[in-house]
N, C-alpha and C positions, 0 to 999 in steps of 0.2 A: 029658661032661667030658673035656680033656684035660689029663694028669698030666706033668710032664722030671720028672728029678730034678737036684738043684745039688750041680755039681760042684764039686770042689778049686779053690781064690780062687776061690769064691761065683759062681762062672758060670754060666749058664741055657742048655742048647740052645732053641731057639725050635720046636715044632714045624712043621712044614709048613706045618698047613691055615694058620699065620700070618704066615708069612712071604713071601708075597706081600705083604703089607702093609706091611716095611717092608724099608728099602733099606740095604745094605753102606755101614758106615761111617754111619748117620745116628746123626743124636743124640738121645736121648730118653730123657724125666723117666718116674723110677719113684718111686710110693709102692705105698703098702699104704690096702686100703679098709677099712672096719670087718670086716669080716668074713674079713681076711686074706689077701684076695688080689693080687695084684702088679699093676700100674695100668700099662702103659707111653702111655706118651703122645708122641707126634712131638713136638718144640721148637715146627715149622717150626706144629703146631696149637696153641701153647699159646699162641705170639708173633700167630698167627690171632684170638686168644681177646680179649690185651690190648688188639691194635689196636680192636677194634670197641668197646670200651669207653674207647677215647681221648679224652680231649675232651667226656661223657660230666653232665660238671654244668658247661661252657662258658657258655651262654648263659642260664642260671636268674639271670631278678629277684629270686626270693620267698627267694633266698640272700645271707649279705652275701660281700661277695667272701671276707675269710680264710678264710669257713669252705667257701668253697669249696676254697680251697688248702690248709686244714688237710683236710678228706674225701678229696681226692687226696692226699695223701700218703701219709694211713690205709690208701686202697685198695690204692697202688702196691706200698710197701711188703709188705702180706697175700698179693697175687697174688705176688712177687715172690720171696717168704718160701716160700711155697705150691709154688713149683716148685722151691725148694732154690736160686734164683741170688743170692740174697746172704742174710742175719739182718741185720734192722733193729736 
């Protein structure tokens, strides 16, 4: 386990072992898991995850058109909310 101290203004020094995975100025989403650990997710990784699911309902013939739009809206709102990008 690597430990670090929260400084004034709630800044955290990233331990050297993890710095190779981050770039100065890179935007990251910060979240806390069920155990209380901080999770840093690079925004480009989050965008890639969103892109993977884009259009997942598009060619379904067994779901009414309105149902597809409704589910897309719900899923998009949840993903963006979880990333802290908007508050639906």
